[in-house]
N, C-alpha and C positions, 0 to 999 in steps of 0.2 A: 178710495176704495176699484174706482174704474182702474187706476194703473195696475192694481194686483189681479185685477181680471183679465188684463188683456197680458200681461206678463207669459203667463201659458200660453197663449195664442200664436203658433206660428207664423209669419207673415206672408200673405198671400203673395203667390207668382204673378207678376205682370202678365200672365197670358192668360188668354180664355180661348179652349180648345170650342169652336164655332160648330163644326160639324165633320163628320169622319165619312167615306165614303169610297169603293173600289173603282178605283179610275181606270184598269187596265188587268184583264184575265185571261190567259191564257191556258189550257194543257192539252199537251199532242203526244200520244202514243203513235209514233213514226209506221213502228212494226208490226202493230194488233191484226189480227186479233192471235195471228201466231207467235209472239210473243211470250203472249199468257203459257201458253205451253212449252213452251223452249226454255224459259227460264228453269235453271236447277240451282240455283244459288240465291242468296239477296244481291239486288244489284248496288253499285258503288254509287252512291249518291254525293254531288258536292251543288255546296249552296254558294251561292253570290249577293252579296247584300250594298245598295246603295243608298244614299238619302241626297235628297233637292229640296232646296228651297227658292222660291219666288215669290217677287212681291207682285198684288194683283194690279193695285194701282200706285203710283210715285207718288200720290202726297196722301195717302191713306195707310196705315200701322196695317192691315188685312194680307196676309202672306198665306202661299201653300206650302205646307209640306210635303212629299211623296216619299215614300220608305218602296223600293222596289227588290223584290227576293225575286230569284232564281232558282230553281232548282232542278237539277238534271240529273237521271238517273243512268249507268249503262251496266250492261252485263257486267258479271266478274269474266277477270279474262280466263280462260280456261287452261292456261299453267300461270303457278304463280311467278312474278314477275313479268307476264307477257303481256301482250298490247290489249285495253279494254274492248269488249264484245259491243252487238250493237246496241243503240240507244234503245232504252226501253221508254221510259218519259221524260218532257219538258214541261215547268211548271212554271208559268211569269205572271208573277202577280205584283201590280203597283198601288199601292193602300195610301190614300190621301189624308190631310185634312186642311180645314181652311182655319184657321187660328188668329187672334188678333192681339198683338202686343199693347199693353197700356204704358207707354214712358217706361221703358227698361232703362237701366245704367247702358250705353253704346257698348262696352265690354262683355254686357249678358246677351246681346241679341243673337250673335251665332252661337252659342252652346244655346240657348232657348230652342232655337229655331234645328238647329242640326241635332241636339242630345235629346232634350226635353221632350219635343214632340214624339221624334221615333220612339222614345221611350214607352209614351203613353200610349202610343197607338199599335206598337207590337204585337201585342196579347192577342188583338182583334185579329191582325193579318197572318198570325201563326194559326189563328183557328181555321180561316179560311183556306190556308194553303192544305194543312192538314187533313180536313173536308174534300177538298177537290182530290187529292191523290187517294185519299179513299174510295169518291165516287166515281173515281177513273178504273177501279179494280184493282189497287194495289195498296198496301200498310199505308196506313197515312206516314208522312213526312213529320214527323215534333221536333219542330227548333229547339234548339236551348235557346236559354237566355242569353241576349248580345249585350255586348258593352260597346254600349254608343261614345261614351268617353273616349275609349281606346279609337274606334273607326273614327271620328272627329280627330280628334291628334294625329294618326297614320294619314287622313289626308291632309291635314295642315302642313304635315312634315314635308310630305309626297310634292306639296305646292312651292313649298321654300325652296327643294331642291331645284324644281323646274325654272324658276325663277333666276336661280341664282346660276342655272348652266344657259340662260337666253341670250 
């Protein structure tokens, strides 16, 4: 009977999220307060995302995974196709988690740390970024879901090209 009970239960991930925290947070309005009266159109926002993982101790299965998001807003160009205007705001957030890996197969370590953990902590980081931009006097920056698999694969491809050209 116990065999039929466990068939419907998916296997547990060999991963435990121990804690999450804001490692670094910065919000800057370089041209405040005049930028608030000068904006005539919605600013152009660019977003960069990076994921890093570091083992905390050499002989332990504990890692820190840091998701860094940088959002910059520039005034819309005065003419279509023209140069962007002044910097409206810069928001930088590093949101991290301390995780423990419980003997995963070697080929799963990198995807767990660089895909699964960021996927789990992203909603919290997205919420913080939205709150800080709203509290800074602007409409909240609401990030769309991120494909962390594609981000990881692009980084791997970039690394293999760098190694091949060295």
